Every structure is written in structure tokens, then in C-alpha cells.
Residue, then its C-alpha position, 0 to 999 in steps of 0.5 A: m434657813l433658805t440660805t443654808r440649804k442653798r449653800f449645802a446644795s451647791g457645795a455637795p457633789s451631785e451624783a451626775d458629777h461622777r457618772p462615767r463619760v467618754e469624750v471622743g476625738g480624732e486627728g487623722d488616723v488616730l481616734r482618741c477616747a478620754f474616760t472620766g468619772n466612776w467606772t463601777t458596777r453601779t454606773v457602767a450601765l449608763i455608758d454601755a450604749e455609748m460604748r457600743k456606738i464607739e465600737k462601730r466606728s471605723g476609718f482610723k488605724t490607732l485607738t488611744l485610750d486615756l484613763s488618767h481622769i477615771e476616779k474609780m474603777d472595778t472589774a465591771g468598768a475594766w471589762l467595758i473598756d477591755r471589750l472596746a479595746s478587744v473589738f478594735e484589736k480584732k479589726g487590726i487597729e493598734i491600741n494605746l493605753q495612757g494615764q492608767s493607774e496601777i490599780a487600773s492596770i491590774l484590773l485590765g490585765a486580769v479581765s483581759d486574761a479571763v476574757r481571752r481564756e474563755p474561748e480557748s477552754g470552750n472550743a477545746g473538745p474532750p480528749n480522745i478515749i486513749i488519753r482518758m484511759l491513760e488518765a484514769i490509770g494514772r489517777r488509780v496509781y496515785e490513789m493506790r500510792d496514797d492508800f498504801l501510805a495511809s495504811m502504813n501510817i495506820l499500822g505504824a501508829t497501831i504498833q507504836g509502843s504508846q498504844m500498847k499501854l493498858g488502863r482507862g487513862h490511856a488510848v486502849n482499854p482491854a474492854a474495847i478489844f473484847n467488845q470488838i471480838d464479841r461483835m466481829g467474832v462471836g456474832a459472825i459464827p452463824v453466817v460463817v458456819l452456814m456458808s462454809a457448810i454449804v460450800g463444803a457440801i457443793v465441793a464434795q457433791q461436784g467432786a463426787y459427781q466427776l470422780s464417779y466416772f473414773g471409779a475414784d469416789i474415795f478421792v473426794v475426801d482428798l479433794v475436800g480436805v486439801l481444798i478446804l483446809r489450804e484455800l477455801g476455808v480461810l478465803m471464804t471466811a476472810i471474804m465474809i468478814a470483809g463484807r460483814s465487819g470491814s464495812a461496819i468498821t468503815a461505816e462506824i469510823g466514817s460516821m464519826k468523821m462526819r460528826e467531827e467526833v474524830d476531831a474531838l478525840k484529837v482535841i482532848g488529847l487522844n490518838p484516834i487511831g489508838v482509840l478507834v483502829f487498834p481495838r478493831l485490828v486486834a479483834l480481827v487478828i484474834a477472831l479471824p483465825c478462830l473463825t477459820i477453824i470453825a469454818n473448816f469444821a463446818a465445811l468438812g461437815g458439809g463435805i461428809l454429808a454430801a459424800w455420804l449422800y452422793s457417794d455412799i462414803a460413810p462418815a467413819a470412812f471419810i474421817d479415816r481417809l481424811r487422816v491419810a490425805i492431810d497432815l499438820s502442814t495442810i492445816f497450818a497452810g491455811l491458818i497462817k494466812a488468817p492473821f495477814m488477811a485480818m490485818i489487811i481487812g482492818t487496815i483498808a476498812s480504817v483507811e476508807g473510814m478516815k477518808v469519808g467526807g461530810s456527806a452520806e454519799s461519801l460514806g456510801q462510796h467509801v463503804t463500798a470501796s472498803v469491801v471491794k478493795s478488801i476482797f480484792v487484796v485478800i484474793i491477791l494475798d491468797g495467790l501470793f501465799a499459794m506461789f510461796y508455798a509452792a516455791i518452798e514445797f510446803 
């Protein structure tokens, strides 16, 4: 039994046989370092102090590193050898590598690139303010391009013929559309009526106050009628819907994206755009013109009340003058904008909802972006319509 143990002990390689070693020798102006053993993360701590002593040596012009007897090497060992080489390189000493294997060459090259790249990135200061401004503008331009392409993708998939099929076995159910009309249209009537009546009353009050200096109180009817029916009625309604329904669309689709319900729809063979976006877009296109009509009536009602209180214009006289001040083109000039604004609000809200990541912070950011972008684009569209109407004298 004792003989067997001695034989086993003598035949098994000890851990000390594989520890890293470096043999240093010199001839004239050449210093030679021969490395042996395992140069790995678990063993390089044993040789670090000796390597630092070698780094302090001087009196030679060439350093030869012999790696032919290294048994194993990882990034820790390669970094230690590269550190030795880089110290003498900074002193102007020529470095010669000998006997390195293919793996050792790859490791030394990768470690050398990483070590030499760090000081450059650390010393580089932040770009000046002009570069940062140009960079921010460029990023916004690319984001606008991406948003435009995503919007066109959603519109194309929505208008696609397969999405127009009805029934439970297909992507869209009429019940979903009526449900969205109830939520986005009927549910928004109180706030739209209240806000529109207040805006109409303010416009009439300010107009009456200014026109009273010229004795032209009756023209407050023209001011209220044209401004509300052509511009403010549809614009205020679209802004309120963007804040109320647009944010809701983004939050609903975004929360489904966070819970991977959108991916689940794809797995069961349904088009998420047809299931989630199409009913909301159709509901908005139907609800926004109807809400615009209600808002126009509410704003005119507020204007009638304000004109009666501030300018003593009776409601009957207000309505008679209104019939002279406006015609059908004034009414349709505002209503024509409503479906386009509804498409913009629904598309932007859906795009932002599909961009939501996996965190609540991402959801909040995209809901905010949805409302801001929708209001901005709606106002831009209203200005484009105003220029177009002026060009065609409508």
C-alpha cells in the first residue's frame, strides 16, 4: 500500500510544475526573457512581482521574449507580458517576440489593442457645442425618417385588403370599432363641449372688447363664426383628442408590447396592426369629424353668450348675422381637416406604442412623445391647409 502511494505521488504532476516562470539572461545589448508554465488568471499573481523587477532593468537596447515554452495562456497572462513589452517600448527599446503560438499571438494582439486604445478615449475631451448641436440635429433627422417609414408601414398594413374582412375569424371585428368609437368619441363629448364653449366665449369677449372702440360690435359675429368654423373648432378638438385618446392608444399598445402580448398575436397568426391599430384608426376617423361638429356648436354657443353679455347682441341677432357671415365653404373648410388630423393622431400614437421597450420609463417617454408629436404635426397640417385654401381661394 505504501509502495502504491509513492508511485502515484511520483507520477502525478505537481501544481508547482505548472506555475509561471521567467528566466532572464543577457548578452551584450540584448536582454532575453524565456517564459514557461501556465500564464493564466489563477497563476499570474505568483509571477507579478518578478515581472515588475524585470521592468526596472536597464542597460540594453533589445528585449527578446521567448514564448515557445508557455503551456497555457489567457488574457491575464497576455496582459502581463504585454505590460512588460509596453514598458520597454516607451523607453525606446526594440522588442522581439519568439516562439509564440497562434493563440498567443491572437491574445497578445487583442490585449495590446485594448490597452493602447484606452488612453486615447480617456484623453479625448467632449466635442464642442457646435458639434453637439449638429449631432443632435442629425439624430432628430434620422428619427423623423424612421418615424415616417414606420407610419407608412402602419398605414399600408391598415389599408391592406385583408384587414377589411369582417367576422370573428379575421383580424378585425366590427364590435372593436364601435367600442373604440364609444371610448374615443362619446367619452370625449363632455370635455370637448366644455373647452370649446370656453374658447368661443373668450374669442367673442376679446373681439367685442376691441371692436367696441370702432363701433363695430356686430362684426364680432363674423370673427367668432369664421375663426371657430374654419380654424379653432377642428384644431382645438384635434389637440384635445391627441392628449386624451392619442396618449391612451400609445399606453395601451405600449403596455401590450411590454407584456409581449403583441408577440403572442404574431404567434397565433394575427396581424397586430390589424387587431390593435385598425379599429382605433377607423374610430378616430369617424369620431373626430363628429366631435368637431359638436365643438363648433359649443363654441358658437359660448360666443353667443359672451356677445350677449358684453355687446348686448341678442341671440336672434347673432344668428341672423351669422347666416350672412358664413356659408357652406366656411363649414366644410374645417370639417375637411378632421379625418386627416385623425389619421395623423392615430398613426403617431400607434408608432410610439410599437416603439415601447420593456420598462415603465420607456412607456412614459413614448406616451409623452406621442402627445407632443401629434399636437405639433396637427398644427403644421392646419397651417398647410390654410395656405392651400388661400392658394385656391376657398
